[in-house]
C-alpha positions in Angstrom: 0.3 0.2 0.0 1.6 3.5 -0.9 2.0 5.9 2.4 2.6 9.1 2.7 5.2 10.3 5.5 5.0 13.5 7.6 7.8 14.3 9.4 7.5 16.3 12.8 11.0 17.8 14.2 11.7 18.4 17.7 13.0 20.9 19.2 16.3 21.4 21.1 18.3 20.2 22.7 17.4 16.4 20.4 16.2 17.4 17.0 14.9 13.9 16.7 11.9 12.9 13.7 9.4 11.6 14.7 6.9 10.2 11.7 3.0 10.2 11.1 2.4 7.8 8.3 -0.6 6.7 6.7 -2.1 5.8 3.5 -2.2 7.3 0.4 -5.8 9.4 -0.6 -8.3 10.2 2.6 -6.7 8.5 5.3 -8.3 9.4 8.6 -6.0 7.1 10.5 -2.2 7.5 11.2 0.8 5.7 12.6 3.3 7.7 14.8 6.6 6.5 14.9 8.8 8.1 17.9 7.0 10.4 19.1 10.1 12.1 21.0 8.9 16.1 21.0 6.0 17.7 22.4 2.7 15.9 22.4 0.8 19.4 21.7 2.6 19.7 18.6 2.1 16.4 17.2 -1.7 16.5 18.2 -1.9 19.9 16.2 -0.1 18.2 13.1 -2.3 15.3 13.4 -5.7 17.8 13.7 -4.7 19.6 10.4 -4.0 16.8 8.7 -7.6 15.6 9.7 -6.0 12.1 10.9 -6.2 10.5 14.3 -3.7 8.5 15.3 -4.6 4.5 15.1 -1.2 3.6 17.2 2.2 4.7 18.4 5.2 3.1 16.9 8.5 3.1 18.9 11.9 2.0 17.4 13.9 2.1 21.0 13.2 4.1 24.2 15.8 7.0 24.7 14.6 9.9 25.7 13.9 11.3 22.5 12.2 8.9 20.8 9.3 8.2 23.7 8.9 11.8 25.5 5.3 12.1 24.4 4.7 8.9 24.6 2.3 8.8 27.5 0.6 12.0 26.9 0.0 11.2 23.4 -1.3 7.7 24.4 -3.6 9.4 26.9 -4.6 11.7 24.3 -5.6 9.7 21.7 -6.5 6.7 23.4 -4.1 5.0 20.9 -2.1 1.8 21.3 1.1 1.8 21.5 3.9 -1.2 20.1 7.4 -1.2 21.8 10.3 -3.2 21.5 10.1 -6.3 23.9 13.2 -6.1 25.5 12.9 -1.7 25.9 8.9 -2.4 27.6 10.0 -2.1 31.1 12.2 0.8 30.2 8.9 3.0 29.2 7.1 1.8 32.5 9.0 2.6 34.3 9.8 6.0 32.7 13.6 5.5 32.7 15.6 5.7 29.7 18.9 5.0 28.8 21.7 7.3 30.7 18.6 7.2 33.5 16.6 10.0 32.2 12.7 10.5 33.2 10.0 10.5 30.9 6.4 10.0 31.7 5.7 6.5 32.2 3.4 4.4 30.0 2.9 0.9 30.2 2.6 -0.2 26.6 0.2 -2.3 25.1 2.1 -4.1 23.0 5.4 -5.9 22.4 7.6 -6.3 19.8 9.8 -8.8 18.2 12.4 -9.0 15.1 10.0 -11.0 12.4 6.4 -9.3 13.6 4.1 -8.4 11.0 2.5 -5.1 12.4 -0.9 -3.6 11.1 -1.8 0.2 11.4 -4.1 2.0 10.1 -4.2 -0.3 7.1 -1.1 -0.1 6.6 1.3 -3.7 7.3 5.1 -2.8 8.9 7.1 -5.1 8.4 9.6 -5.0 12.1 13.3 -5.7 12.5 15.3 -6.4 14.7 18.5 -3.8 14.1 20.7 -3.5 17.5 23.9 -1.7 17.6 23.1 1.7 19.3 20.3 -0.1 22.0 20.4 -4.1 22.5 16.5 -4.0 21.1 16.4 -1.5 18.8 13.9 -2.0 16.1 12.9 -1.0 12.8 9.9 -0.4 10.7 9.9 -1.1 6.9 7.0 -0.6 4.7 6.2 0.2 0.5 9.9 0.9 0.2 10.5 2.8 3.7 12.9 1.9 6.1 12.0 4.1 9.6 15.6 3.4 10.9 15.5 5.2 14.5 18.7 5.5 15.9 20.8 3.0 13.5 21.9 5.0 10.5 21.7 8.4 9.4 22.5 10.6 7.0 26.8 10.6 6.4 26.7 9.0 9.9 25.6 6.5 12.6 23.8 6.2 15.7 25.8 6.0 18.7 27.3 2.9 20.1 29.3 4.6 23.2 25.6 4.2 25.7 24.6 0.9 27.5 23.8 -1.5 25.4 25.9 -0.2 22.0 27.5 -2.2 20.3 29.4 -1.0 17.1 29.9 -4.1 15.4 26.0 -5.7 16.2 25.2 -2.3 14.3 27.0 -2.8 11.3 25.9 -5.7 10.8 22.1 -4.8 11.3 23.1 -2.3 8.5 23.8 -5.1 6.3 21.1 -7.4 6.9 19.3 -4.3 5.9 20.8 -4.0 2.5 20.7 -7.8 2.1 16.8 -7.9 2.8 15.7 -4.6 1.5 18.5 -3.5 -1.4 20.3 0.2 -2.2 17.2 1.5 -3.4 14.8 1.5 0.4 14.4 5.6 1.4 15.5 5.4 5.1 13.8 7.8 7.3 16.4 8.2 10.6 15.7 9.4 14.0 17.7 12.7 13.5 18.5 14.9 10.1 17.4 14.1 6.7 15.6 11.2 5.2 18.3 8.9 2.7 18.5 5.6 1.0 20.8 2.5 1.7 22.2 2.8 -1.4 23.7 6.0 -0.7 25.0 5.6 2.6 26.6 2.5 1.6 28.9 4.5 -1.4 29.3 7.3 1.0 29.1 7.5 4.6 32.4 7.5 6.5 31.6 4.8 8.8 30.6 2.5 6.6 33.8 1.4 5.1 33.6 -2.4 5.9 30.5 -2.6 4.3 32.0 -1.5 1.1 34.8 -3.9 1.2 32.8 -6.9 1.9 
């Protein structure tokens, strides 16, 4: 199913991306991926588009990707899907580095290989450890929502608890093998890119180019 992606950029200090994803055409439902900014901003964007939240998807539980989860879920009564291995962090309201957010008990957990139907969009759920132990990515209609795994010209940090550079590079290699170079990457920070562009030019992917 063709989908439309709207990026909502949070304010400083994190400048993280949240994505409103809905079916192409007259769609009145959307999935929200990684609401890390202010819930009021997201609610205004949804209202402007005439769209309601059918579900909230979380790639990982760093503060800049989950800060608005609890408020958005309460305000929209939407279910939340979160990586199984990071669900306790959301329940407790503690993110990596012991930073605090409003706690939320997610209705669903996800793991690699799951298929998730939200707002009529079927997302493939892919385990991509490296930035965090149970980091997930979501893929639909040639578009890959990569969280903090891969950015245009960079990669996610691996110096926080659960980070692992070798695992992160292996995750990117699996995405390339599975989805190909034309897959459009919508990262957790910065502008969209493609897997092929990053393989060709990203300075951190030299070992993958040499493989």
